[in-house]
N, C-alpha and C positions, 0 to 999 in steps of 0.2 A: 115807465117803472113797472107796468103790469107785465110786459114781456121780460123784463129784467128779473122779476121775482121768479118766473117760471124757469129761467136759466139757472138762477141760484139754487133752486130746489134740486134740479138735476145734478148740479155741481156738488151739492151737499151729499147726495146719494153716492156719487162717484168717489167723493172724499172718504165717505164711510167705508166703502169697499177697499180703497187703497190702504186705509189705516188698518182694516181687518187683515189684509194680506201681509202688511208690515208686521203686525203682532204675531201672525202665524209663523213667519220666517224667524222672528226674534225668539219666539218660544222654541221653535225647532232647533235653533242653534244652542240654546242653553239647556234644554231638557230633551233627553232621548227617550222616546216612548218604548 
């Protein structure tokens, strides 16, 4: 479980980045700066 928690932490950071990029693309489509 100890090694698993380390993997989950890195996965969470990757997930955050993916969500952030998704939001940027979504906002870019709806709003033109």
